[in-house]
C-alpha positions in Angstrom: 73.2 -18.0 -78.0 70.1 -19.1 -76.1 68.5 -22.5 -77.0 64.7 -22.6 -77.0 62.8 -25.9 -76.8 59.1 -26.6 -76.9 57.2 -29.4 -75.0 53.6 -30.1 -76.0 51.4 -32.4 -73.8 48.2 -33.4 -75.6 45.8 -34.9 -73.0 42.3 -36.3 -73.4 40.7 -33.1 -72.0 43.4 -30.4 -72.3 46.4 -29.3 -74.4 49.5 -27.8 -72.6 52.6 -26.2 -74.0 55.8 -25.1 -72.3 58.8 -23.2 -73.8 62.1 -23.5 -72.1 65.3 -21.4 -72.5 68.6 -23.4 -72.2 66.7 -26.3 -70.5 66.3 -24.3 -67.3 64.1 -21.2 -67.5 60.3 -21.4 -68.4 59.8 -18.6 -71.0 56.1 -19.2 -71.6 53.3 -21.7 -71.0 49.8 -22.2 -72.1 46.8 -24.4 -71.3 43.8 -24.9 -73.7 40.8 -26.7 -72.2 40.4 -29.1 -75.2 42.7 -32.0 -76.0 43.4 -34.7 -78.6 41.5 -34.5 -81.9 40.8 -30.7 -81.6 42.5 -27.5 -82.4 43.8 -27.4 -78.8 47.4 -28.4 -79.5 47.9 -25.8 -82.3 46.2 -23.1 -80.2 48.5 -24.0 -77.2 51.6 -23.7 -79.4 50.4 -20.4 -81.0 49.7 -18.9 -77.5 53.2 -19.8 -76.2 54.9 -18.4 -79.3 52.8 -15.2 -79.1 53.5 -14.8 -75.4 57.3 -15.2 -75.9 57.5 -13.2 -79.1 59.2 -16.2 -80.8 58.5 -18.1 -84.0 58.5 -21.8 -84.8 61.9 -21.3 -86.5 63.4 -20.1 -83.2 62.7 -23.5 -81.7 65.8 -25.7 -81.6 63.7 -28.8 -80.9 60.0 -29.6 -80.1 58.7 -32.8 -78.5 55.1 -34.0 -78.1 53.8 -36.2 -75.4 50.4 -37.3 -74.0 47.4 -39.2 -75.2 47.3 -37.4 -78.6 51.1 -37.2 -79.2 51.0 -39.2 -82.4 48.7 -36.6 -84.0 51.6 -34.1 -83.7 54.0 -35.6 -86.3 53.8 -32.5 -88.4 54.1 -30.0 -85.5 56.8 -31.7 -83.3 60.3 -33.2 -84.1 59.7 -36.2 -81.9 57.1 -38.0 -79.7 57.6 -39.5 -76.3 55.6 -41.5 -73.7 53.9 -39.3 -71.1 55.2 -41.6 -68.4 58.8 -40.6 -69.1 57.8 -36.9 -69.5 55.9 -36.8 -66.2 58.8 -38.4 -64.4 61.2 -35.9 -65.9 59.0 -32.9 -65.2 58.4 -33.9 -61.6 62.1 -34.5 -61.0 62.9 -31.0 -62.3 60.3 -29.5 -59.9 61.2 -31.8 -57.0 64.7 -33.3 -57.4 64.2 -35.7 -54.5 60.9 -37.2 -55.7 60.4 -41.0 -55.5 56.7 -41.4 -56.2 54.6 -39.4 -58.6 50.8 -39.7 -58.6 49.4 -38.2 -61.8 45.6 -37.9 -62.1 44.6 -36.8 -65.5 41.2 -36.3 -67.3 40.8 -40.0 -68.2 43.6 -42.0 -66.5 45.6 -42.4 -63.3 49.3 -43.1 -63.3 51.6 -43.8 -60.4 55.3 -43.7 -61.1 58.3 -44.9 -59.1 61.4 -42.7 -59.6 65.0 -43.2 -58.8 67.5 -40.4 -59.4 65.1 -38.7 -61.8 64.4 -41.8 -63.9 61.2 -43.9 -63.9 61.9 -47.4 -62.6 58.3 -48.7 -62.4 54.8 -47.6 -63.0 51.1 -48.7 -62.8 48.3 -47.2 -64.8 44.5 -47.2 -64.8 43.2 -46.2 -68.2 40.3 -48.6 -68.6 37.9 -46.9 -66.3 37.1 -43.3 -65.4 36.9 -44.0 -61.7 39.4 -41.8 -59.7 40.1 -39.5 -62.7 39.3 -35.9 -63.5 36.3 -37.1 -65.6 34.9 -38.8 -62.6 35.0 -35.5 -60.6 33.5 -33.7 -63.6 30.5 -36.0 -63.6 30.0 -35.7 -59.8 30.2 -31.9 -59.9 27.6 -31.9 -62.7 25.2 -34.1 -60.6 25.8 -31.9 -57.5 25.3 -28.7 -59.6 28.6 -27.2 -58.4 31.7 -26.0 -60.3 34.5 -28.6 -60.4 37.0 -26.0 -59.2 34.9 -25.4 -56.1 34.9 -29.1 -55.0 38.1 -28.7 -52.8 36.7 -25.7 -50.9 33.2 -27.2 -50.4 34.5 -30.6 -49.3 36.7 -28.9 -46.6 33.5 -27.6 -45.0 32.1 -31.1 -44.5 31.1 -32.1 -40.9 30.1 -35.7 -41.4 31.7 -38.7 -43.1 29.5 -40.0 -46.0 30.7 -43.1 -47.8 30.5 -43.3 -51.6 31.4 -46.9 -52.0 31.1 -47.5 -55.7 34.3 -47.1 -57.7 32.3 -47.2 -61.0 31.3 -43.8 -62.2 27.8 -44.8 -63.2 27.0 -46.5 -59.9 28.7 -43.7 -57.9 26.5 -41.2 -59.7 23.5 -43.2 -58.6 24.8 -43.2 -55.0 25.2 -39.4 -55.1 21.7 -38.9 -56.5 20.4 -41.2 -53.7 22.2 -39.1 -51.1 20.8 -35.9 -52.5 17.2 -37.3 -52.4 17.8 -37.9 -48.7 18.8 -34.2 -48.2 22.4 -35.1 -47.3 24.5 -32.0 -47.3 26.4 -31.5 -50.6 29.6 -30.7 -48.7 29.5 -34.1 -46.9 28.8 -35.9 -50.3 31.8 -34.1 -51.9 34.0 -35.1 -49.0 32.9 -38.7 -49.5 33.6 -38.4 -53.3 37.2 -37.2 -52.5 37.8 -40.1 -50.2 36.4 -42.5 -52.8 38.9 -41.1 -55.4 41.7 -41.3 -52.9 40.9 -44.9 -52.0 40.9 -45.9 -55.6 44.2 -44.2 -56.4 45.9 -45.5 -53.1 45.0 -49.0 -54.2 46.9 -48.4 -57.4 49.8 -46.7 -55.7 50.4 -49.6 -53.3 50.9 -51.9 -56.3 54.2 -50.1 -57.1 55.0 -49.0 -53.6 55.0 -45.5 -52.1 58.2 -43.8 -50.9 58.9 -40.2 -49.9 59.0 -37.7 -51.5 55.5 -38.1 -52.9 54.4 -35.6 -55.6 51.0 -35.2 -57.2 50.6 -33.9 -60.7 47.7 -33.4 -63.2 44.7 -31.2 -63.0 43.2 -33.0 -60.0 46.2 -32.0 -57.9 44.6 -28.6 -57.8 41.7 -30.1 -55.8 42.9 -29.8 -52.1 40.2 -32.2 -50.9 41.6 -35.1 -53.1 45.2 -34.3 -52.1 44.3 -34.3 -48.4 42.2 -37.5 -48.6 45.1 -39.2 -50.5 47.6 -38.1 -47.8 45.4 -39.8 -45.3 45.1 -43.0 -47.4 48.9 -43.2 -48.1 50.2 -41.9 -44.8 52.6 -39.6 -46.7 52.8 -35.8 -47.2 52.0 -35.0 -50.8 53.7 -32.1 -52.6 52.2 -30.2 -55.4 53.4 -27.3 -57.6 51.6 -24.4 -59.2 52.9 -26.0 -62.5 51.1 -29.3 -61.7 49.0 -29.2 -65.0 52.1 -28.4 -67.1 54.2 -31.2 -65.7 54.1 -33.4 -68.8 54.8 -30.5 -71.2 57.6 -29.4 -69.0 59.1 -32.9 -69.1 58.8 -32.9 -72.9 60.5 -29.5 -73.2 63.4 -30.8 -71.0 63.8 -33.9 -73.1 63.7 -31.7 -76.2 66.7 -29.8 -74.9 68.5 -33.0 -74.1 67.8 -34.3 -77.7 69.0 -31.1 -79.2 72.2 -31.2 -77.2 72.8 -34.9 -78.1 72.3 -34.2 -81.8 74.8 -31.3 -81.7 77.3 -33.1 -79.6 77.4 -36.1 -82.0 
């Protein structure tokens, strides 16, 4: 009989859900673009159940992680730190990973991993600099879509420095550059390097070892990935499942918890 487990990752800006079969096969996944404190988590779960044709009763174990995990006490059997879940998800996708850089909506995490287990980490959750929120603000000021930043930045022909790490001051710098008719593509490239510089500073505090994997929504921005590769001097690997990494890790832990309960 197949064992189905559910992992729910409730971030600050999005809710993700992954259903696994027997701790190996991804049956269904969903991403709702609203996070903690909204209907996002319930909608993410409902979408996965609908897509798979399963019900809540079919789930052997469900585990919640992320910023809003404690709001899921009624919907999940257990809660777990997103640090552990991101380490587990990344190790599933890249078994030989040693460093995970996770850039979410409102924080940046760098994890050190040994044999699939997190051994050290550093986190910036006090300031929006270097996060998805920072890029959202910059895209709004530049009047471009945040998903177009990577493509536009790649067309840059000149290096423009955005030196402020503070979102408010960086916004002022960008407005100043626009008033001088600086090409938006050059400004975007400067923003990507500003984010990379900030994240690299954090990463060097725990040490960076191959293989380096990047997760979180910002990993879809090729400009930030490339700039961070330059800063760290390492190739960075990403997966199409980058945004689901935390939920995947939660579903894997859910399977492990179920197995342990039924072994004991």
